[in-house]
N, C-alpha and C positions, 0 to 999 in steps of 0.2 A: 504494500500500500504506500502511495507516495503523498507526501505532505508538502509538495513544492509550493503550493499556494500560500503556505504559512511563512515561507522564507522571504518575505518582502524586505528590502533593505530599509533600515530606519533612517530618519532624517540626518542624523549625525554622520553616518557612513557615506551618505550621498552628497554631502556638502563639500565642495572643493574650495581652494584658495587661489585666486588669480596671481600670476607672477607679479603683476603690477602692484598688487596688494602687499606682497612680501617686500618688494623693492622699495615701496614708499615707507614701510616700517623701518627698513635699513637706513634710508635717508634720514629719518628722524633720529635713529639710534647712533649712527656713526658720523654723519655729516652735520647734524643739527640744522637741517634745512627746514624742518617743520617743528612747531611747538606742539601741535597735536594732529592726530589723524582720526577721522570718524569713518567707520566702516559700516556697510549695509549688506544685508543678505539679499542677493538678487535671486529670487525664486525661479525666474525663467531660466537663468544660466546655471542655477544650482551651485552658486559659489559666492564667497564673500568678496566684495569689491570696495574700493575707496569711494566714499561719497564726498568728503571735503577734507582739505588740509588747512592748517593755520600757520602763518609765517612765524618766524622766531620772535618777532616783536609783539605778537598777540598775547593777551592776558588770559588768566583763568576764566574771567567773566566772558570774554569773547568765546572761549571754548564751550562753556556751559550754555551760552545763548545759541550756539550752533546746533545743539542737540534738539531733536524734535520733541515737542511737549507730549505728544500722544502716540509715539511709536518707539520701538526698540532699536538700539544700535549698540555696536561695540566701539570702543574708542581707546586710543593710547594718548597719554599726556606726559610730556617731558617736563618734570618739575625741577627747576633750578633753585638752589638755596645755599646759604652760607652757614657753615657749622659754627659752634661756639668757639672753636679755636681758629676761626677765620679761613676755613678751607671752602673753596667753591665746589659744590657737589651737584649731582644730577641724578634723579631717580625716575624711572619710567613706570607709570601706572597704567594698568589695563582696567578699563571700566566697562562693565556690562550694564548698560542702561536699559531698564525695563520698567517704564512708568506704569503705575497701577491702572492708568486710563487707557493703556494700549490694548489692542485686541488679544484675546486669549490665544488665537492661532499664532500671532506674532511672538508672544511670550514663549510659547512652546517651541517654535522654530528656533528662536535665539537660544533658549535654554539647552536644546538638544545638540546644537552645533557649537556651543561655546567652548567646551574643553578641547575639542579637536583644533579649532581655530587658535585658541590661546597657546597651544603647544607649538604652533607654527611661528610664534613670535618669540624668538630666543633673545633674552635680554630684558624681559619685563621683571621689575623688582617686586611690585605689589599688585594685588588684584582687589578691586572693589566692585560689589554688586549693589546697584542703586535702583530703588523703585520710586524715589522722589529726590529732589535736588538737595535736601538737607543731608542725605546719606553720602553725598560726594562733595560736600561743602569744602572750600579751600582749607578750613581748619582741620577737617578730617585728613586731607592730603598732607598737611604740615605735620600733624601728629604721627602719621604712619612713617613719614620720611625721616624724622629726626630721632 
């Protein structure tokens, strides 16, 4: 007896990562070309793609304003800071943005593909899951980084 119909691939195994997506992350990590990168799941292509990048001069407020209010996204943010002994440091945050007002289907899609996508981003220091802006407030980022 065959149960082939049961072996449908799940959403996480079917979601790819575009080369452009990986390269954009590397530009943020190595070359500091971007302050942040916002990624979106393209259901048609079944892959994670770059939706928006922010230049090095953009602020954390610019970054949070670029996230959609009612839809899920992945993002990386390069947080620069000075330590108590006056050293310039940088930490890369991966943020899984899933606002409570987003559609259940979107939340499920982003939740099931998050781990696989996150593993593609070598060099992330911290991960934050946020369902509302207070969970990824700049103070939260500062506390985690220091």
